[in-house]
DOKOL-617260 format. One record per residue: residue in one letter; x, z, y of N, C-alpha, C in turn. Coordinates in nm, 2 decimals. Layout:
# residues N
+----+--------+--------+--------+--------+--------+--------+--------+--------+--------+
! aa !    n_x !    n_z !    n_y !   ca_x !   ca_z !   ca_y !    c_x !    c_z !    c_y !
+----+--------+--------+--------+--------+--------+--------+--------+--------+--------+
!  A !      X !      Z !      Y !      X !      Z !      Y !      X !      Z !      Y !
...
+----+--------+--------+--------+--------+--------+--------+--------+--------+--------+
END
This chain:
# residues 109
+----+--------+--------+--------+--------+--------+--------+--------+--------+--------+
! aa !    n_x !    n_z !    n_y !   ca_x !   ca_z !   ca_y !    c_x !    c_z !    c_y !
+----+--------+--------+--------+--------+--------+--------+--------+--------+--------+
!  X !  -0.59 !   6.13 ! -26.57 !  -0.71 !   6.04 ! -26.60 !  -0.83 !   6.10 ! -26.54 !
!  X !  -0.92 !   6.01 ! -26.50 !  -1.04 !   6.05 ! -26.44 !  -1.15 !   6.05 ! -26.55 !
!  X !  -1.27 !   6.08 ! -26.53 !  -1.39 !   6.09 ! -26.60 !  -1.41 !   5.95 ! -26.67 !
!  X !  -1.40 !   5.84 ! -26.59 !  -1.43 !   5.72 ! -26.64 !  -1.32 !   5.67 ! -26.74 !
!  X !  -1.19 !   5.70 ! -26.72 !  -1.10 !   5.67 ! -26.81 !  -1.12 !   5.74 ! -26.94 !
!  X !  -1.14 !   5.88 ! -26.94 !  -1.16 !   5.95 ! -27.06 !  -1.27 !   5.91 ! -27.14 !
!  X !  -1.39 !   5.88 ! -27.06 !  -1.50 !   5.82 ! -27.13 !  -1.48 !   5.70 ! -27.21 !
!  X !  -1.41 !   5.60 ! -27.14 !  -1.38 !   5.48 ! -27.21 !  -1.28 !   5.51 ! -27.33 !
!  X !  -1.19 !   5.58 ! -27.31 !  -1.10 !   5.61 ! -27.41 !  -1.18 !   5.68 ! -27.54 !
!  X !  -1.26 !   5.78 ! -27.53 !  -1.34 !   5.83 ! -27.63 !  -1.45 !   5.73 ! -27.69 !
!  X !  -1.50 !   5.65 ! -27.61 !  -1.60 !   5.55 ! -27.66 !  -1.52 !   5.46 ! -27.76 !
!  X !  -1.41 !   5.40 ! -27.72 !  -1.34 !   5.32 ! -27.81 !  -1.29 !   5.39 ! -27.94 !
!  X !  -1.23 !   5.52 ! -27.92 !  -1.19 !   5.59 ! -28.03 !  -1.30 !   5.62 ! -28.13 !
!  X !  -1.43 !   5.65 ! -28.08 !  -1.54 !   5.67 ! -28.16 !  -1.58 !   5.56 ! -28.23 !
!  X !  -1.59 !   5.43 ! -28.16 !  -1.63 !   5.32 ! -28.22 !  -1.53 !   5.28 ! -28.33 !
!  X !  -1.40 !   5.30 ! -28.30 !  -1.30 !   5.28 ! -28.41 !  -1.34 !   5.37 ! -28.53 !
!  X !  -1.36 !   5.49 ! -28.51 !  -1.40 !   5.58 ! -28.63 !  -1.53 !   5.52 ! -28.71 !
!  X !  -1.62 !   5.47 ! -28.63 !  -1.74 !   5.40 ! -28.70 !  -1.70 !   5.27 ! -28.78 !
!  X !  -1.62 !   5.21 ! -28.73 !  -1.57 !   5.08 ! -28.78 !  -1.50 !   5.11 ! -28.92 !
!  X !  -1.42 !   5.23 ! -28.92 !  -1.34 !   5.27 ! -29.03 !  -1.44 !   5.32 ! -29.15 !
!  X !  -1.55 !   5.39 ! -29.11 !  -1.65 !   5.45 ! -29.19 !  -1.72 !   5.32 ! -29.24 !
!  X !  -1.76 !   5.23 ! -29.17 !  -1.83 !   5.10 ! -29.23 !  -1.75 !   5.03 ! -29.32 !
!  X !  -1.62 !   5.01 ! -29.29 !  -1.54 !   4.93 ! -29.38 !  -1.51 !   5.01 ! -29.52 !
!  X !  -1.50 !   5.14 ! -29.52 !  -1.48 !   5.22 ! -29.62 !  -1.60 !   5.22 ! -29.71 !
!  X !  -1.72 !   5.20 ! -29.66 !  -1.85 !   5.18 ! -29.73 !  -1.83 !   5.04 ! -29.80 !
!  X !  -1.80 !   4.94 ! -29.72 !  -1.80 !   4.80 ! -29.78 !  -1.71 !   4.79 ! -29.89 !
!  X !  -1.59 !   4.85 ! -29.89 !  -1.51 !   4.85 ! -30.00 !  -1.52 !   4.94 ! -30.13 !
!  X !  -1.60 !   5.04 ! -30.11 !  -1.64 !   5.13 ! -30.21 !  -1.73 !   5.07 ! -30.30 !
!  X !  -1.70 !   5.09 ! -30.44 !  -1.79 !   5.03 ! -30.53 !  -1.94 !   5.09 ! -30.53 !
!  X !  -2.04 !   5.00 ! -30.56 !  -2.18 !   5.04 ! -30.56 !  -2.21 !   5.18 ! -30.65 !
!  X !  -2.14 !   5.18 ! -30.76 !  -2.14 !   5.30 ! -30.84 !  -2.10 !   5.43 ! -30.77 !
!  X !  -2.03 !   5.43 ! -30.65 !  -1.99 !   5.54 ! -30.59 !  -2.05 !   5.53 ! -30.45 !
!  X !  -2.17 !   5.49 ! -30.44 !  -2.27 !   5.48 ! -30.32 !  -2.20 !   5.39 ! -30.21 !
!  X !  -2.13 !   5.29 ! -30.25 !  -2.07 !   5.20 ! -30.15 !  -2.13 !   5.06 ! -30.14 !
!  X !  -2.08 !   4.98 ! -30.08 !  -2.15 !   4.84 ! -30.05 !  -2.10 !   4.74 ! -30.17 !
!  X !  -2.00 !   4.78 ! -30.24 !  -1.96 !   4.69 ! -30.33 !  -1.90 !   4.55 ! -30.28 !
!  X !  -1.84 !   4.56 ! -30.15 !  -1.79 !   4.43 ! -30.09 !  -1.89 !   4.38 ! -29.99 !
!  X !  -1.98 !   4.46 ! -29.95 !  -2.08 !   4.41 ! -29.85 !  -2.12 !   4.53 ! -29.77 !
!  X !  -2.15 !   4.48 ! -29.63 !  -2.20 !   4.58 ! -29.53 !  -2.36 !   4.60 ! -29.53 !
!  X !  -2.41 !   4.52 ! -29.62 !  -2.56 !   4.49 ! -29.62 !  -2.65 !   4.63 ! -29.59 !
!  X !  -2.63 !   4.74 ! -29.67 !  -2.71 !   4.85 ! -29.67 !  -2.63 !   4.98 ! -29.59 !
!  X !  -2.54 !   4.93 ! -29.51 !  -2.45 !   5.04 ! -29.44 !  -2.55 !   5.11 ! -29.33 !
!  X !  -2.53 !   5.23 ! -29.33 !  -2.60 !   5.32 ! -29.22 !  -2.49 !   5.41 ! -29.17 !
!  X !  -2.48 !   5.41 ! -29.04 !  -2.39 !   5.51 ! -28.98 !  -2.43 !   5.65 ! -28.99 !
!  X !  -2.33 !   5.73 ! -29.01 !  -2.35 !   5.89 ! -29.04 !  -2.43 !   5.93 ! -28.92 !
!  X !  -2.53 !   6.02 ! -28.94 !  -2.61 !   6.08 ! -28.84 !  -2.53 !   6.16 ! -28.74 !
!  X !  -2.43 !   6.23 ! -28.79 !  -2.34 !   6.31 ! -28.71 !  -2.27 !   6.23 ! -28.61 !
!  X !  -2.25 !   6.09 ! -28.63 !  -2.17 !   6.02 ! -28.54 !  -2.24 !   5.92 ! -28.44 !
!  X !  -2.39 !   5.95 ! -28.45 !  -2.47 !   5.87 ! -28.36 !  -2.48 !   5.92 ! -28.23 !
!  X !  -2.45 !   6.05 ! -28.20 !  -2.47 !   6.11 ! -28.08 !  -2.35 !   6.21 ! -28.04 !
!  X !  -2.26 !   6.17 ! -27.97 !  -2.15 !   6.28 ! -27.93 !  -2.14 !   6.31 ! -27.79 !
!  X !  -2.05 !   6.39 ! -27.76 !  -2.04 !   6.44 ! -27.63 !  -2.01 !   6.32 ! -27.52 !
!  X !  -1.95 !   6.22 ! -27.59 !  -1.91 !   6.10 ! -27.49 !  -2.01 !   5.99 ! -27.49 !
!  X !  -2.08 !   5.97 ! -27.61 !  -2.16 !   5.85 ! -27.62 !  -2.27 !   5.86 ! -27.72 !
!  X !  -2.36 !   5.75 ! -27.72 !  -2.46 !   5.74 ! -27.80 !  -2.45 !   5.60 ! -27.87 !
!  X !  -2.44 !   5.61 ! -28.02 !  -2.39 !   5.50 ! -28.09 !  -2.51 !   5.46 ! -28.17 !
!  X !  -2.53 !   5.33 ! -28.20 !  -2.63 !   5.27 ! -28.28 !  -2.58 !   5.13 ! -28.35 !
!  X !  -2.64 !   5.11 ! -28.44 !  -2.61 !   4.97 ! -28.50 !  -2.69 !   4.86 ! -28.41 !
!  X !  -2.61 !   4.77 ! -28.38 !  -2.67 !   4.67 ! -28.28 !  -2.81 !   4.63 ! -28.33 !
!  X !  -2.90 !   4.63 ! -28.24 !  -3.05 !   4.60 ! -28.27 !  -3.12 !   4.69 ! -28.37 !
!  X !  -3.07 !   4.81 ! -28.38 !  -3.12 !   4.92 ! -28.47 !  -3.28 !   4.93 ! -28.46 !
!  X !  -3.32 !   4.93 ! -28.34 !  -3.46 !   4.95 ! -28.32 !  -3.54 !   4.83 ! -28.31 !
!  X !  -3.48 !   4.71 ! -28.33 !  -3.56 !   4.58 ! -28.36 !  -3.52 !   4.53 ! -28.50 !
!  X !  -3.42 !   4.46 ! -28.50 !  -3.38 !   4.40 ! -28.63 !  -3.24 !   4.44 ! -28.65 !
!  X !  -3.20 !   4.51 ! -28.75 !  -3.07 !   4.57 ! -28.78 !  -2.98 !   4.45 ! -28.79 !
!  X !  -2.87 !   4.44 ! -28.72 !  -2.77 !   4.34 ! -28.73 !  -2.67 !   4.39 ! -28.83 !
!  X !  -2.69 !   4.39 ! -28.97 !  -2.60 !   4.43 ! -29.06 !  -2.60 !   4.32 ! -29.16 !
!  X !  -2.49 !   4.26 ! -29.18 !  -2.47 !   4.13 ! -29.25 !  -2.38 !   4.15 ! -29.36 !
!  X !  -2.37 !   4.09 ! -29.47 !  -2.27 !   4.12 ! -29.57 !  -2.13 !   4.11 ! -29.53 !
!  X !  -2.10 !   4.03 ! -29.42 !  -1.97 !   4.02 ! -29.37 !  -1.93 !   4.09 ! -29.24 !
!  X !  -2.03 !   4.15 ! -29.17 !  -1.99 !   4.22 ! -29.06 !  -2.10 !   4.31 ! -29.02 !
!  X !  -2.07 !   4.41 ! -28.93 !  -2.18 !   4.50 ! -28.87 !  -2.15 !   4.51 ! -28.74 !
!  X !  -2.24 !   4.53 ! -28.66 !  -2.22 !   4.55 ! -28.50 !  -2.27 !   4.68 ! -28.46 !
!  X !  -2.21 !   4.74 ! -28.37 !  -2.23 !   4.87 ! -28.30 !  -2.24 !   4.86 ! -28.15 !
!  X !  -2.32 !   4.94 ! -28.09 !  -2.33 !   4.96 ! -27.95 !  -2.30 !   5.10 ! -27.92 !
!  X !  -2.20 !   5.12 ! -27.83 !  -2.17 !   5.25 ! -27.77 !  -2.21 !   5.26 ! -27.64 !
!  X !  -2.31 !   5.36 ! -27.59 !  -2.34 !   5.38 ! -27.47 !  -2.29 !   5.50 ! -27.41 !
!  X !  -2.23 !   5.49 ! -27.30 !  -2.17 !   5.62 ! -27.22 !  -2.28 !   5.71 ! -27.19 !
!  X !  -2.26 !   5.84 ! -27.23 !  -2.36 !   5.94 ! -27.19 !  -2.35 !   5.97 ! -27.04 !
!  X !  -2.23 !   5.93 ! -26.98 !  -2.21 !   5.94 ! -26.84 !  -2.28 !   5.83 ! -26.74 !
!  X !  -2.34 !   5.74 ! -26.82 !  -2.39 !   5.63 ! -26.75 !  -2.30 !   5.53 ! -26.69 !
!  X !  -2.19 !   5.52 ! -26.75 !  -2.08 !   5.43 ! -26.72 !  -2.10 !   5.28 ! -26.78 !
!  X !  -2.20 !   5.27 ! -26.87 !  -2.22 !   5.14 ! -26.93 !  -2.21 !   5.15 ! -27.09 !
!  X !  -2.18 !   5.04 ! -27.14 !  -2.19 !   5.03 ! -27.29 !  -2.09 !   4.93 ! -27.34 !
!  X !  -2.04 !   4.95 ! -27.47 !  -1.95 !   4.86 ! -27.55 !  -2.03 !   4.82 ! -27.67 !
!  X !  -2.03 !   4.68 ! -27.68 !  -2.08 !   4.61 ! -27.80 !  -1.96 !   4.57 ! -27.88 !
!  X !  -1.96 !   4.61 ! -28.00 !  -1.85 !   4.59 ! -28.09 !  -1.89 !   4.54 ! -28.24 !
!  X !  -1.79 !   4.45 ! -28.29 !  -1.82 !   4.41 ! -28.43 !  -1.72 !   4.44 ! -28.53 !
!  X !  -1.75 !   4.48 ! -28.64 !  -1.65 !   4.50 ! -28.74 !  -1.66 !   4.39 ! -28.84 !
!  X !  -1.54 !   4.32 ! -28.85 !  -1.54 !   4.20 ! -28.94 !  -1.52 !   4.23 ! -29.08 !
!  X !  -1.51 !   4.13 ! -29.16 !  -1.49 !   4.13 ! -29.31 !  -1.38 !   4.20 ! -29.36 !
!  X !  -1.28 !   4.21 ! -29.28 !  -1.15 !   4.29 ! -29.32 !  -1.14 !   4.42 ! -29.24 !
!  X !  -1.25 !   4.47 ! -29.18 !  -1.24 !   4.60 ! -29.11 !  -1.18 !   4.61 ! -28.97 !
!  X !  -1.16 !   4.49 ! -28.91 !  -1.11 !   4.49 ! -28.78 !  -1.22 !   4.50 ! -28.69 !
!  X !  -1.21 !   4.59 ! -28.58 !  -1.31 !   4.60 ! -28.46 !  -1.28 !   4.53 ! -28.37 !
!  X !  -1.37 !   4.44 ! -28.32 !  -1.35 !   4.35 ! -28.21 !  -1.46 !   4.38 ! -28.11 !
!  X !  -1.41 !   4.38 ! -27.98 !  -1.52 !   4.41 ! -27.87 !  -1.57 !   4.28 ! -27.82 !
!  X !  -1.71 !   4.28 ! -27.82 !  -1.78 !   4.15 ! -27.80 !  -1.83 !   4.16 ! -27.65 !
!  X !  -1.85 !   4.27 ! -27.59 !  -1.90 !   4.28 ! -27.45 !  -1.89 !   4.42 ! -27.40 !
!  X !  -1.86 !   4.44 ! -27.27 !  -1.85 !   4.57 ! -27.22 !  -1.93 !   4.56 ! -27.07 !
!  X !  -2.01 !   4.66 ! -27.06 !  -2.09 !   4.65 ! -26.94 !  -2.07 !   4.76 ! -26.84 !
!  X !  -2.13 !   4.76 ! -26.72 !  -2.11 !   4.86 ! -26.62 !  -1.98 !   4.89 ! -26.56 !
!  X !  -1.96 !   5.01 ! -26.54 !  -1.82 !   5.06 ! -26.49 !  -1.71 !   5.05 ! -26.58 !
!  X !  -1.75 !   5.05 ! -26.70 !  -1.65 !   5.05 ! -26.81 !  -1.59 !   4.90 ! -26.82 !
!  X !  -1.68 !   4.80 ! -26.78 !  -1.62 !   4.67 ! -26.77 !  -1.53 !   4.66 ! -26.65 !
!  X !  -1.57 !   4.72 ! -26.55 !  -1.49 !   4.71 ! -26.41 !  -1.35 !   4.78 ! -26.44 !
!  X !  -1.36 !   4.88 ! -26.51 !  -1.22 !   4.95 ! -26.55 !  -1.13 !   4.87 ! -26.62 !
!  X !  -1.18 !   4.78 ! -26.71 !  -1.10 !   4.70 ! -26.79 !  -1.04 !   4.57 ! -26.72 !
!  X !  -1.09 !   4.54 ! -26.60 !  -1.06 !   4.42 ! -26.54 !  -0.91 !   4.44 ! -26.48 !
+----+--------+--------+--------+--------+--------+--------+--------+--------+--------+
END
């Protein structure tokens, strides 16, 4: 595996971990600091926002946070400059990739 393959693998793995965290928040009761069936107040853990492989944010985090009761969107940017992955966690916790840019996109073709 080359550097691009590894970076793509870890970006997807880390986005999957964020999706799991978001879904666990959604299904946790509000009495236990969860969403009570909603993603509305979800915030990604600070420790997962910047890793060796990527920088992760809620989509639009610096403008309007795109956290909806039924879904949450993330963007994972390669720290190696290979591009980014825009993904969405749906109401049942499934991670779906909406767009891939740069060399990461070229690798998936």
